[in-house]
N, C-alpha and C positions, 0 to 999 in steps of 0.2 A: 594433403587432406582428401579424403574420399567421400563422395556422396553415397547415400544409402537410405533405405527406408527404415523408420523406427520400429516397425513390426515385421516379423517374418511370416505372419499368417497371411494366407491369401485373402484379398479384399472381398467384402460382401458387395452386393449390387450397388453401383454408384448412380447418382442422378444423371450422370453424363453418359457412361458406357456401362453395360452389364457384362461382367466377366462370366465365363462358362462355369458351370457348377463343379464342385470338387467331387471327383469320382472315388476318392479314398484310396487311390493307388499308392503303393509303397515307393520310396525314392528310387530313381533310375528306371522305373517302369515306364511303359508307353504313356500311361495315364499321367505320370509325373511330368514327363516332357510336354504333354499336351497342356497340362495346367500351367506350366511355366510359360509356354507360348501364349496362352490366353492372358496371363498376367502382363506379359510384355506388350501385347496389343492394347490391353486396357490402359496401361500406363502411357503408351505412346499417344493414344487418342485423348487421354486426359490432359497431357502436356499440350497438345494442339488446342484443346478447348481453353486452357488457361491463357495461352498466348493470344488467341483470338479475342478473348474477353478483355484482356488488358489493352490491346491495341484498339478495340472498339470503345474503350472507356466504360465498359459495363461492370460497375463495381459490384452490383448484386450477384452477378454470375461468378465473379472472382471470389467473393465471400463464401458462396456455396461450395465452390471447388476447394477453397482453402480449409474449410471446416469439415469436409467429407474425408473418408478414410485415406490415409497417407498424405493428406494435405497437398502441398505444392510439389511433391515428388522428389525434386532435386535442387541443389544449390543453383544450377544453371537457370532454372525457372524462377527461383526466388530472386535472382538478380533482376529479373524483369517485373515480378509481381510485388515484391516488398516496396519498392519506391512508389508504385501505383497505389498500393493500399495505404501508404503513409501520406499520399496526397501531393506528391511533387513531380508528377510526370506520368504519362500514359505508357511509357516504355523505359527500359533501362538505358541510361545515357552512355552507350558504348563509345561515342565519339567525344565524350567529355563536355557535352552541352550543359550549361548550368541549369539546375533544377529551378522550377518556378519559385518565386517569392524569395530567392536568395540573390542579392545583387551580383551582377557579373563582375564588377570591379569593386572589391572591398579590400581594406588594408590587410596585408599579410598578418596572420595571427602572431607571428614571431616578433612583430614590431609593436604589438599591443602590450599594455601593462600586465604584469603577472596577476593571476587570479589568487585570491586569498587561500584557496584550498589546495594549491598545487603540491605542497609538501605531503599532504595525506594521499593525494593521487599517486605520487611516486612510491609511497610505502605499499599501497594496494596493488599497483602494477607489478611490483617485485614478487608478489604472491600469486600472480595470474598464470593461466595456462597449466594448471595442475593436472587436470583430467584429460584434456584434449587440446590440440591434436597430440597423438602419442608417438609420432614418428619424426619429431624434430631433433636435429642435432643441437648441441649447445649454442653454436653460432646462429642457427635459424631461430632458436628460442629467444636469444638476445635481440634479434631483429624484430621478431613479433612483439616483444615487450616495448621496444622503442616505438613501433608503429602504434601500439595501444596508448602509450603515454602521449604521443603527439596528437592522436585523435581526440582524447579527452581534454587535453589542455587547449587545443584549438577551439573546441566547442565552448568551453568555459570562458575563454578570453573573448570570443565573439559575442557571448551572451553573459556578461559578468554578473547579472542579477541572479543567475542560477546558483544554487548551493549544492555542492557535491555531497553525496552520502555514500557511506561504505556499502559496496554491492553494486554501485553504478558501473564500476569497471567490469563486472560480470556481464551486464547487459551489453556494454560496448564491445566486449570480447566476441560475443556471438555475431554482432553486426559486422565486425571487422573480418571475421573468418568467412562469412558468407559473401559480403559485398566487396571486400578488398579495402585497402587504406584510403584510396582516393574517394570512392563513392560512399564509403561508410560515414563520412562527415555529414552529408545532408541527412542521412538516415538518423544519426544520433541527434542532430538538431531537432528534427521533426518528432522523434519519439520523446525527447526531453520536454518539449514545449506543448505537444499535442496529446501525449499519452500518459506521462508520469509527472506532469508539471507540479501537481500537489506535493509530490515527494521532494521536490527541489526548492521548496520555500524555506525560509529561515527557521521555522519551528516545526515540531512534530504534530501540532494540533490537527492539520488537515489529514495527515496520515492516520491519526487516531480516528477521525471521522469515517475514513474508509473502513477501518477494522470494526467499528461499531455497527456496521451493516451486517456483519456475519451472524450474530446471534438471532436477530429477527428472521434472517433467512433460514437458519437451522430450525428455528421454531416452526416456520411454515412447512418444513420438510418432515420433521420428527420432533414433536413437543417433548416426548419422554427423553430423548437423547439430549435435547437442549437443556432440560432441567438437570440432567445428570452432570453435565460439564460446566454449568453456568456459574459455579463458584470461582472459576478461574477467568481472568480477563482474556479477551481474544488476541492478545499480543503473540500468542503462539503462531499466528498466521503471518507475522510481520516479515520474517526473512524471505519466505516464499513469494508473497505478493509484492513486497517492496522491490525485489530484484527480478520480477517476472519469471521466477523459478530458476533463473540462470545460476544462482548461488547454490541451489539444491540439487538440480539434475546434473548427473555426472557423465551422461552419454551425449555425445554431440548430436547424433541423429535425432534423439528424443527432444533436446532443447530446441533444435531448428524446427522440428515438427510443431512444438508448442508455439513458437514465435509465428508460424503460419497463421495459427488461430488467433493469437493475441493481437496481431496487427490487423486482422480482418474483423474482429469483434469489438464490442464496446470496451472502454478502459476499465469498466467494473468487472469484466469477465474473469480475470484471475481470481477474484474473490469467490465467484460462483463455482469455479473449478475446485477451489479449496473446500468449499462446502460439500461438494460431492465426494472429495477425498475423505473428509470427516465422516460422512454418512457411510461410506464403504467400510470404515473401521468400527462400526457400531458394536459388534460383538466383543471386539478387543477392549473397547472403552468401558463397557459394562462390567468387565472383569475387575476393574479398578474401582474401589469405593469412592463415592462422590465427596466424601469428607477428606480426600487426599488431593486437593487442587494442584499441589506442586507436582505430584506424580502425573496427573492428567496433562498438565502443561508440558512436562518433559516428553511425554508420548506424542502429543499433538504437534509439537514443534519440529518433529522429525518426520519426513515423508516416508511412507512405507515403500518397500522394494519387493518385487518390481511393481511398477505402475502400469495398469492397462490404459494407456493414454487415449486410445481411440474410443473406448467405451466411456471414459471419464469426460472427454470432450463432447461426445454426443449427448450425454446426460446433462452436462452443464449448459449446452446450447438450448436444450429443451427447458431446463429450469429457468433460464433467463427469459424465455418466452412466457412461461407460466407464472413466474413471480418476478416481474420487472422491479427494479429498485424503487420506483415510485410507490410501490405497494408496501414497502418496509417502513416500520414505525420510526426508525431513526433517519430516514431520508431527509426530513425537513431540517435536520441539523447540519446537513452538508451545504456549504456556501453555494450561492447561485453562480459564483465565478469558478467553482471547482471544475476540474477537467471531467469529473463524473457527470456533471449536468450540462456542460457546454458541448459535450460530444455524444449526447444521448442518441442521436439519430444515425445509425450506422450506414444508412443509404445515401447520406449526403457526404460530399467530399469534406475532409477535415478543414478547419479554418486555417488561415494563413499564419505564418510565424509572427508577423508583426501584430496581428490580432491577438495571438496567444501571449505575446509579451505584454500587451496592454492588460489582458486579463490577469496575468501574473502580478503586475504592479498594483492593480486594483485589489486583488486578494491580499497582497502583502500589506497594503494600507489598512484594509479591513482587519487583519490580524493585529496590526499595531494599535488601532483604536481599541480593540478588545483588550489588548494587554494593558493599555493605559487605564482603561476603565477598571480592570481588576486591581491595578496598583493603587488607584485612588480609593477604591472600596476597602482594600486591605488597610490603607493608611487611616481611613475614617474609623474602621473597626478598632484598629490598634489604639488610636487616639481616644476613642470612646471608652475603651477598657481602662486606659490610663486615667482618664477623667473620673470614671466611676470608682476606681481604686482610690484616687486622691480624696474624693468626696467621702468615701467610706472611712478612710483614715481620719479625716478631719472631724467627722461626726463622732467617731469613737474616742479620739483624744479629747474633744470638747466635753463629751459625756463623762469621761473619767475625771477631767479637771473639775467639772461641776460637782461630781460626787465627793471629791476631796474637800471642796469648799463647803458643801453642805454638812459634811461630817464634822469639819473643824468648827463651823459656826453653830452647829446644832439646829440648823434650820431645816424643816421638812419641805419636800418638793411641792407639797400642796399649798404651802404658804406663799410660794413663788408663782405657781401656776393657777392657784385657786383650786376649786373642786370640780372644774370642768375639764379634767384631763381625759382625753379620748381613750377608749380601750386599746387602739393601735399604739398610741404613745406610751401607755402603761406597759404593754408587752415589750416595746422597744427598750424602755428604761429597765424593765425587769431582766431583760436578756443580758444586760451588763451589770446587774447586781443592785439596781436602784429601785426601791419600792416607792410607788407613787404617794404613799402616806408617810414616808420617812426615808431614811437613807439606809441601805443595806448592801454590803459588799460580800461577795462569796467568801473572802478570807476571814470575815468577822462572824460568819455563821457558826453556831455550835452544832 
Protein backbone atom coordinates (compact mmCIF):
# COMPACT_ATOMS: atom_id res chain seq x y z
CA UNK A 1 0.00 0.00 0.00
CA UNK A 2 1.35 3.37 -0.99
CA UNK A 3 0.71 6.71 0.61
CA UNK A 4 -0.25 9.61 -1.58
CA UNK A 5 -2.17 12.86 -1.76
CA UNK A 6 -5.80 12.75 -2.92
CA UNK A 7 -5.35 15.75 -5.20
CA UNK A 8 -2.66 16.32 -7.79
CA UNK A 9 -3.16 20.08 -7.84
CA UNK A 10 -0.60 22.26 -6.06
CA UNK A 11 -1.95 23.40 -2.69
CA UNK A 12 -3.12 26.99 -2.11
CA UNK A 13 -1.75 28.97 0.85
CA UNK A 14 -2.01 27.04 4.09
CA UNK A 15 -2.52 28.52 7.56
CA UNK A 16 0.78 26.89 8.51
CA UNK A 17 3.11 27.37 5.56
CA UNK A 18 2.59 29.33 2.34
CA UNK A 19 3.86 27.54 -0.76
CA UNK A 20 5.41 29.49 -3.58
CA UNK A 21 3.08 30.64 -6.34
CA UNK A 22 2.54 28.62 -9.50
CA UNK A 23 4.46 30.18 -12.36
CA UNK A 24 2.55 28.23 -14.98
CA UNK A 25 5.62 26.39 -16.30
CA UNK A 26 5.12 23.24 -18.34
CA UNK A 27 6.17 19.83 -16.92
CA UNK A 28 9.90 19.17 -16.68
CA UNK A 29 10.68 22.87 -17.00
CA UNK A 30 12.73 24.68 -14.33
CA UNK A 31 9.50 26.22 -13.06
CA UNK A 32 7.99 22.75 -12.65
CA UNK A 33 10.99 21.55 -10.67
CA UNK A 34 10.83 24.66 -8.50
CA UNK A 35 7.13 24.14 -7.90
CA UNK A 36 7.71 20.50 -6.91
CA UNK A 37 10.45 21.58 -4.51
CA UNK A 38 8.15 24.19 -3.02
CA UNK A 39 5.43 21.60 -2.49
CA UNK A 40 7.86 19.22 -0.83
CA UNK A 41 9.00 21.94 1.56
CA UNK A 42 5.41 22.89 2.31
CA UNK A 43 4.47 19.26 2.99
CA UNK A 44 7.52 18.67 5.18
CA UNK A 45 6.78 21.75 7.27
CA UNK A 46 3.13 20.78 7.61
CA UNK A 47 4.13 17.30 8.73
CA UNK A 48 6.31 18.79 11.47
CA UNK A 49 3.48 21.11 12.51
CA UNK A 50 1.08 18.16 12.83
CA UNK A 51 3.55 16.15 14.91
CA UNK A 52 4.27 19.08 17.18
CA UNK A 53 0.56 19.82 17.70
CA UNK A 54 -0.20 16.19 18.54
CA UNK A 55 2.64 15.92 21.03
CA UNK A 56 1.67 19.24 22.61
CA UNK A 57 -1.94 18.08 22.94
CA UNK A 58 -3.13 21.04 20.85
CA UNK A 59 -6.37 19.68 19.41
CA UNK A 60 -7.43 22.96 17.80
CA UNK A 61 -4.20 23.10 15.80
CA UNK A 62 -4.53 19.47 14.68
CA UNK A 63 -8.13 20.11 13.60
CA UNK A 64 -7.08 23.11 11.51
CA UNK A 65 -4.28 21.13 9.90
CA UNK A 66 -6.50 18.09 9.24
CA UNK A 67 -9.19 20.18 7.54
CA UNK A 68 -6.79 22.29 5.45
CA UNK A 69 -5.69 21.24 1.97
CA UNK A 70 -4.26 17.70 1.75
CA UNK A 71 -5.26 16.97 5.33
CA UNK A 72 -2.75 14.93 7.30
CA UNK A 73 -0.53 14.32 4.25
CA UNK A 74 0.31 10.62 4.67
CA UNK A 75 -0.52 7.41 6.53
CA UNK A 76 2.62 7.77 8.61
CA UNK A 77 1.27 11.01 10.10
CA UNK A 78 -2.25 9.60 10.37
CA UNK A 79 -0.91 6.87 12.64
CA UNK A 80 0.03 9.60 15.08
CA UNK A 81 -2.85 12.02 14.51
CA UNK A 82 -5.89 9.75 14.24
CA UNK A 83 -5.54 8.24 17.73
CA UNK A 84 -5.07 11.77 19.07
CA UNK A 85 -8.20 13.03 17.30
CA UNK A 86 -10.17 10.02 18.56
CA UNK A 87 -9.13 10.90 22.08
CA UNK A 88 -7.07 7.99 23.32
CA UNK A 89 -3.54 9.30 23.34
CA UNK A 90 -1.30 12.23 22.50
CA UNK A 91 0.88 10.10 20.24
CA UNK A 92 0.71 6.87 18.30
CA UNK A 93 1.54 3.92 20.55
CA UNK A 94 4.56 2.56 18.73
CA UNK A 95 5.66 0.55 21.77
CA UNK A 96 2.26 -1.02 22.24
CA UNK A 97 1.31 0.99 25.33
CA UNK A 98 -2.44 0.59 25.92
CA UNK A 99 -4.58 3.61 24.98
CA UNK A 100 -6.32 5.46 27.78
CA UNK A 101 -9.73 4.24 28.97
CA UNK A 102 -9.06 0.70 27.74
CA UNK A 103 -8.15 -1.73 30.54
CA UNK A 104 -4.62 -3.03 30.34
CA UNK A 105 -5.76 -6.52 31.27
CA UNK A 106 -9.07 -7.57 29.83
CA UNK A 107 -10.10 -11.05 28.72
CA UNK A 108 -9.07 -12.22 25.28
CA UNK A 109 -11.88 -11.57 22.82
CA UNK A 110 -11.58 -15.14 21.61
CA UNK A 111 -12.70 -16.37 25.03
CA UNK A 112 -15.80 -14.15 25.02
CA UNK A 113 -19.25 -15.35 23.86
CA UNK A 114 -19.93 -14.94 20.14
CA UNK A 115 -21.74 -11.78 19.09
CA UNK A 116 -25.19 -12.23 17.56
CA UNK A 117 -24.14 -10.52 14.29
CA UNK A 118 -20.99 -12.48 13.51
CA UNK A 119 -22.55 -14.44 10.65
CA UNK A 120 -23.42 -11.22 8.82
CA UNK A 121 -19.93 -9.86 9.51
CA UNK A 122 -18.40 -12.89 7.79
CA UNK A 123 -20.59 -12.38 4.73
CA UNK A 124 -19.61 -8.72 4.45
CA UNK A 125 -15.91 -9.32 5.02
CA UNK A 126 -15.94 -11.81 2.13
CA UNK A 127 -16.96 -8.86 -0.09
CA UNK A 128 -14.31 -6.46 1.23
CA UNK A 129 -11.14 -5.01 -0.34
CA UNK A 130 -12.78 -4.66 -3.74
CA UNK A 131 -11.27 -1.32 -4.78
CA UNK A 132 -8.13 -1.02 -2.67
CA UNK A 133 -5.41 -1.99 -2.13
CA UNK A 134 -4.91 -3.11 -5.72
CA UNK A 135 -1.58 -4.91 -5.49
CA UNK A 136 -2.46 -7.80 -3.17
CA UNK A 137 -1.81 -11.42 -4.09
CA UNK A 138 -4.60 -13.94 -3.34
CA UNK A 139 -2.73 -15.02 -0.22
CA UNK A 140 -2.28 -11.42 0.97
CA UNK A 141 -5.95 -10.69 0.28
CA UNK A 142 -6.98 -13.69 2.38
CA UNK A 143 -4.76 -12.46 5.22
CA UNK A 144 -6.27 -8.97 5.03
CA UNK A 145 -9.78 -10.39 5.20
CA UNK A 146 -8.89 -12.50 8.23
CA UNK A 147 -7.45 -9.40 9.94
CA UNK A 148 -10.61 -7.43 9.15
CA UNK A 149 -12.87 -10.20 10.46
CA UNK A 150 -10.87 -10.49 13.69
CA UNK A 151 -10.89 -6.72 14.12
CA UNK A 152 -14.67 -6.39 13.85
CA UNK A 153 -15.47 -9.48 15.90
CA UNK A 154 -13.09 -8.42 18.68
CA UNK A 155 -14.76 -5.00 19.01
CA UNK A 156 -18.27 -6.50 18.93
CA UNK A 157 -17.42 -9.10 21.57
CA UNK A 158 -15.75 -6.54 23.82
CA UNK A 159 -18.82 -4.28 23.46
CA UNK A 160 -21.72 -6.70 22.92
CA UNK A 161 -24.37 -3.97 23.17
CA UNK A 162 -23.27 -2.65 19.77
CA UNK A 163 -25.35 -3.74 16.79
CA UNK A 164 -23.46 -4.38 13.56
CA UNK A 165 -24.78 -2.72 10.40
CA UNK A 166 -23.87 -3.46 6.80
CA UNK A 167 -21.20 -0.97 5.79
CA UNK A 168 -19.50 -0.96 9.18
CA UNK A 169 -16.87 -3.25 7.65
CA UNK A 170 -16.07 -0.51 5.10
CA UNK A 171 -15.21 1.89 7.93
CA UNK A 172 -13.11 -0.73 9.68
CA UNK A 173 -11.30 -1.51 6.46
CA UNK A 174 -9.99 2.06 6.21
CA UNK A 175 -8.83 2.05 9.83
CA UNK A 176 -7.15 -1.32 9.37
CA UNK A 177 -5.21 -0.21 6.29
CA UNK A 178 -3.98 2.99 7.92
CA UNK A 179 -3.29 1.84 11.48
CA UNK A 180 -2.58 -1.87 11.12
CA UNK A 181 -4.40 -4.78 12.81
CA UNK A 182 -3.07 -4.17 16.34
CA UNK A 183 -3.70 -0.45 16.68
CA UNK A 184 -6.90 -0.42 14.66
CA UNK A 185 -8.78 -2.11 17.54
CA UNK A 186 -8.73 0.97 19.78
CA UNK A 187 -9.63 3.19 16.82
CA UNK A 188 -12.65 1.06 15.91
CA UNK A 189 -13.81 1.03 19.53
CA UNK A 190 -13.58 4.80 19.78
CA UNK A 191 -15.16 5.55 16.43
CA UNK A 192 -18.00 3.10 17.21
CA UNK A 193 -18.86 4.56 20.59
CA UNK A 194 -17.86 8.20 20.13
CA UNK A 195 -18.58 8.96 16.46
CA UNK A 196 -21.21 6.59 15.01
CA UNK A 197 -22.83 5.31 18.21
CA UNK A 198 -26.35 6.18 17.00
CA UNK A 199 -25.92 3.92 13.97
CA UNK A 200 -25.12 0.94 16.21
CA UNK A 201 -28.33 1.04 18.26
CA UNK A 202 -30.93 -1.72 17.76
CA UNK A 203 -33.27 0.46 15.63
CA UNK A 204 -32.93 2.81 12.67
CA UNK A 205 -34.83 5.57 14.44
CA UNK A 206 -31.73 7.56 15.55
CA UNK A 207 -30.24 7.18 12.07
CA UNK A 208 -33.44 8.60 10.62
CA UNK A 209 -33.16 11.55 13.02
CA UNK A 210 -29.72 12.24 11.55
CA UNK A 211 -31.07 12.24 8.00
CA UNK A 212 -33.99 14.49 8.88
CA UNK A 213 -31.49 17.29 9.52
CA UNK A 214 -30.59 17.35 5.82
CA UNK A 215 -33.66 19.09 4.43
CA UNK A 216 -33.70 22.01 6.89
CA UNK A 217 -30.01 22.41 6.10
CA UNK A 218 -30.66 22.42 2.34
CA UNK A 219 -33.50 24.89 2.84
CA UNK A 220 -31.13 27.29 4.58
CA UNK A 221 -28.75 26.99 1.63
CA UNK A 222 -31.14 27.02 -1.33
CA UNK A 223 -34.93 27.09 -0.70
CA UNK A 224 -35.73 26.56 -4.39
CA UNK A 225 -33.58 23.43 -4.58
CA UNK A 226 -35.09 22.16 -1.33
CA UNK A 227 -38.64 22.46 -2.70
CA UNK A 228 -37.60 20.77 -5.94
CA UNK A 229 -36.37 17.57 -4.25
CA UNK A 230 -38.57 17.58 -1.14
CA UNK A 231 -41.01 14.99 -2.51
CA UNK A 232 -38.42 12.30 -1.87
CA UNK A 233 -37.31 11.28 1.59
CA UNK A 234 -33.66 12.06 2.52
CA UNK A 235 -32.75 8.37 2.68
CA UNK A 236 -30.72 8.88 -0.47
CA UNK A 237 -27.99 10.11 1.90
CA UNK A 238 -28.06 6.93 4.01
CA UNK A 239 -25.30 4.86 2.39
CA UNK A 240 -22.78 7.71 2.34
CA UNK A 241 -23.36 9.11 5.82
CA UNK A 242 -23.89 5.74 7.53
CA UNK A 243 -20.51 4.43 6.33
CA UNK A 244 -18.61 7.74 6.52
CA UNK A 245 -18.45 7.54 2.70
CA UNK A 246 -16.23 4.43 2.92
CA UNK A 247 -18.82 2.43 0.96
CA UNK A 248 -19.05 5.09 -1.75
CA UNK A 249 -15.49 6.36 -2.30
CA UNK A 250 -13.41 3.93 -4.37
CA UNK A 251 -10.01 5.65 -4.16
CA UNK A 252 -7.91 4.91 -1.09
CA UNK A 253 -6.19 8.31 -0.89
CA UNK A 254 -9.54 10.08 -1.16
CA UNK A 255 -11.24 8.11 1.63
CA UNK A 256 -8.18 8.46 3.89
CA UNK A 257 -8.28 12.22 3.23
CA UNK A 258 -11.97 12.33 4.13
CA UNK A 259 -11.34 10.43 7.36
CA UNK A 260 -8.78 13.11 8.32
CA UNK A 261 -11.65 15.59 8.35
CA UNK A 262 -14.34 13.31 9.79
CA UNK A 263 -12.20 12.45 12.82
CA UNK A 264 -11.30 16.11 13.31
CA UNK A 265 -14.81 17.52 12.96
CA UNK A 266 -18.16 17.05 14.61
CA UNK A 267 -20.01 13.72 14.07
CA UNK A 268 -22.66 15.70 12.16
CA UNK A 269 -20.09 16.84 9.59
CA UNK A 270 -20.66 14.01 7.03
CA UNK A 271 -24.22 15.30 6.65
CA UNK A 272 -22.97 18.83 5.96
CA UNK A 273 -20.60 17.45 3.36
CA UNK A 274 -23.51 15.67 1.68
CA UNK A 275 -25.51 18.91 1.63
CA UNK A 276 -22.65 20.57 -0.24
CA UNK A 277 -22.55 17.69 -2.71
CA UNK A 278 -26.29 18.09 -3.35
CA UNK A 279 -25.89 21.84 -3.83
CA UNK A 280 -23.07 21.24 -6.31
CA UNK A 281 -25.50 19.17 -8.42
CA UNK A 282 -28.13 21.90 -8.57
CA UNK A 283 -28.29 22.26 -12.34
CA UNK A 284 -28.38 18.50 -12.87
CA UNK A 285 -31.23 18.08 -10.39
CA UNK A 286 -33.35 20.84 -11.94
CA UNK A 287 -33.25 18.96 -15.23
CA UNK A 288 -35.37 16.23 -13.57
CA UNK A 289 -39.06 17.10 -13.00
CA UNK A 290 -39.98 17.40 -9.33
CA UNK A 291 -42.91 15.05 -9.87
CA UNK A 292 -40.46 12.17 -10.43
CA UNK A 293 -39.21 11.55 -6.86
CA UNK A 294 -37.98 8.06 -7.72
CA UNK A 295 -35.67 9.44 -10.38
CA UNK A 296 -34.43 12.18 -8.04
CA UNK A 297 -33.76 9.60 -5.34
CA UNK A 298 -31.81 7.44 -7.78
CA UNK A 299 -29.63 10.36 -8.86
CA UNK A 300 -29.04 11.66 -5.33
CA UNK A 301 -28.15 8.25 -3.91
CA UNK A 302 -25.09 8.00 -6.19
CA UNK A 303 -22.14 10.30 -5.59
CA UNK A 304 -20.97 12.20 -8.67
CA UNK A 305 -17.49 11.53 -10.07
CA UNK A 306 -15.03 13.03 -9.72
CA UNK A 307 -15.46 14.83 -6.40
CA UNK A 308 -13.47 17.96 -5.64
CA UNK A 309 -12.91 16.91 -2.05
CA UNK A 310 -10.80 19.87 -1.02
CA UNK A 311 -13.39 22.40 -2.16
CA UNK A 312 -16.28 20.38 -0.69
CA UNK A 313 -14.52 20.04 2.66
CA UNK A 314 -13.74 23.75 2.79
CA UNK A 315 -17.34 24.69 1.98
CA UNK A 316 -18.79 22.18 4.44
CA UNK A 317 -16.57 23.50 7.24
CA UNK A 318 -17.82 27.03 6.53
CA UNK A 319 -21.43 25.81 6.33
CA UNK A 320 -21.17 24.16 9.75
CA UNK A 321 -19.94 27.46 11.19
CA UNK A 322 -22.70 29.48 9.52
CA UNK A 323 -25.57 27.04 10.09
CA UNK A 324 -24.84 24.95 13.20
CA UNK A 325 -27.22 22.05 13.77
CA UNK A 326 -28.81 23.86 16.70
CA UNK A 327 -30.30 26.30 14.18
CA UNK A 328 -32.09 23.56 12.21
CA UNK A 329 -35.81 23.02 12.76
CA UNK A 330 -35.49 19.25 13.32
CA UNK A 331 -32.63 19.44 15.82
CA UNK A 332 -35.03 19.24 18.78
CA UNK A 333 -36.11 15.77 17.64
CA UNK A 334 -32.59 14.42 18.17
CA UNK A 335 -32.16 12.68 21.52
CA UNK A 336 -30.12 14.51 24.14
CA UNK A 337 -28.09 11.28 24.42
CA UNK A 338 -27.39 11.15 20.70
CA UNK A 339 -23.76 11.33 19.65
CA UNK A 340 -24.69 14.43 17.67
CA UNK A 341 -25.46 16.33 20.86
CA UNK A 342 -22.97 14.78 23.28
CA UNK A 343 -20.04 15.57 20.96
CA UNK A 344 -21.03 19.04 19.82
CA UNK A 345 -17.92 20.81 21.10
CA UNK A 346 -15.00 19.85 18.84
CA UNK A 347 -12.47 21.68 21.03
CA UNK A 348 -13.00 19.29 23.95
CA UNK A 349 -11.52 15.83 24.06
CA UNK A 350 -14.11 13.10 23.31
CA UNK A 351 -15.75 11.50 26.31
CA UNK A 352 -14.49 8.13 27.56
CA UNK A 353 -15.62 4.76 26.25
CA UNK A 354 -17.27 3.93 29.56
CA UNK A 355 -19.23 7.17 29.43
CA UNK A 356 -20.22 6.45 25.84
CA UNK A 357 -21.48 2.99 26.83
CA UNK A 358 -23.68 4.57 29.52
CA UNK A 359 -25.10 7.00 26.97
CA UNK A 360 -25.69 4.10 24.58
CA UNK A 361 -27.65 2.17 27.22
CA UNK A 362 -29.62 5.25 28.24
CA UNK A 363 -30.57 5.97 24.63
CA UNK A 364 -31.48 2.33 24.08
CA UNK A 365 -33.83 2.44 27.10
CA UNK A 366 -35.27 5.67 25.78
CA UNK A 367 -35.98 3.99 22.45
CA UNK A 368 -37.53 1.00 24.21
CA UNK A 369 -39.88 3.25 26.18
CA UNK A 370 -40.90 5.01 22.98
CA UNK A 371 -41.51 1.65 21.28
CA UNK A 372 -43.70 0.45 24.15
CA UNK A 373 -45.70 3.70 24.12
CA UNK A 374 -46.32 3.28 20.39
CA UNK A 375 -47.38 -0.34 20.91
CA UNK A 376 -49.81 0.62 23.68
CA UNK A 377 -51.27 3.44 21.62
CA UNK A 378 -51.65 1.15 18.62
CA UNK A 379 -53.42 -1.45 20.77
CA UNK A 380 -55.76 1.20 22.19
CA UNK A 381 -56.61 2.48 18.73
CA UNK A 382 -57.16 -1.05 17.45
CA UNK A 383 -59.33 -1.93 20.44
CA UNK A 384 -61.21 1.31 20.06
CA UNK A 385 -61.94 0.53 16.42
CA UNK A 386 -63.14 -2.96 17.33
CA UNK A 387 -65.37 -1.54 20.08
CA UNK A 388 -66.81 1.08 17.72
CA UNK A 389 -67.43 -1.54 15.04
CA UNK A 390 -69.16 -3.84 17.53
CA UNK A 391 -71.33 -1.02 18.81
CA UNK A 392 -72.29 -0.05 15.27
CA UNK A 393 -73.24 -3.63 14.44
CA UNK A 394 -75.24 -3.95 17.65
CA UNK A 395 -77.21 -0.77 16.95
CA UNK A 396 -77.81 -1.80 13.35
CA UNK A 397 -79.01 -5.31 14.20
CA UNK A 398 -81.21 -3.98 17.01
CA UNK A 399 -82.76 -1.40 14.69
CA UNK A 400 -83.49 -4.00 12.03
CA UNK A 401 -85.01 -6.32 14.64
CA UNK A 402 -87.12 -3.48 15.94
CA UNK A 403 -88.25 -2.71 12.42
CA UNK A 404 -89.40 -6.27 11.78
CA UNK A 405 -91.26 -6.28 15.10
CA UNK A 406 -93.04 -3.04 14.34
CA UNK A 407 -93.93 -4.17 10.84
CA UNK A 408 -95.34 -7.44 12.12
CA UNK A 409 -97.32 -5.86 14.96
CA UNK A 410 -98.45 -2.89 12.92
CA UNK A 411 -97.24 -0.55 15.63
CA UNK A 412 -95.82 2.87 14.71
CA UNK A 413 -92.56 4.02 16.22
CA UNK A 414 -94.31 7.09 17.53
CA UNK A 415 -96.55 4.95 19.68
CA UNK A 416 -93.45 3.53 21.41
CA UNK A 417 -91.41 6.69 21.69
CA UNK A 418 -94.25 9.14 21.79
CA UNK A 419 -94.09 12.33 19.74
CA UNK A 420 -90.87 13.64 21.28
CA UNK A 421 -88.55 11.89 18.85
CA UNK A 422 -85.50 14.11 18.32
CA UNK A 423 -84.48 15.13 14.78
CA UNK A 424 -81.16 13.26 15.20
CA UNK A 425 -82.96 10.02 16.14
CA UNK A 426 -85.42 10.51 13.26
CA UNK A 427 -82.51 10.80 10.80
CA UNK A 428 -80.81 7.74 12.31
CA UNK A 429 -83.99 5.66 12.02
CA UNK A 430 -84.67 6.97 8.53
CA UNK A 431 -81.16 5.94 7.43
CA UNK A 432 -82.10 2.32 7.99
CA UNK A 433 -85.57 2.64 6.48
CA UNK A 434 -87.70 3.38 9.58
CA UNK A 435 -89.96 6.40 9.48
CA UNK A 436 -90.60 8.03 12.85
CA UNK A 437 -94.32 8.09 12.13
CA UNK A 438 -94.55 4.51 11.02
CA UNK A 439 -92.48 1.69 9.67
CA UNK A 440 -90.90 1.89 6.24
CA UNK A 441 -88.25 -0.33 4.76
CA UNK A 442 -86.38 0.34 1.55
CA UNK A 443 -87.47 -2.90 0.02
CA UNK A 444 -91.17 -2.06 0.65
CA UNK A 445 -91.06 1.29 -1.09
CA UNK A 446 -92.68 1.58 -4.46
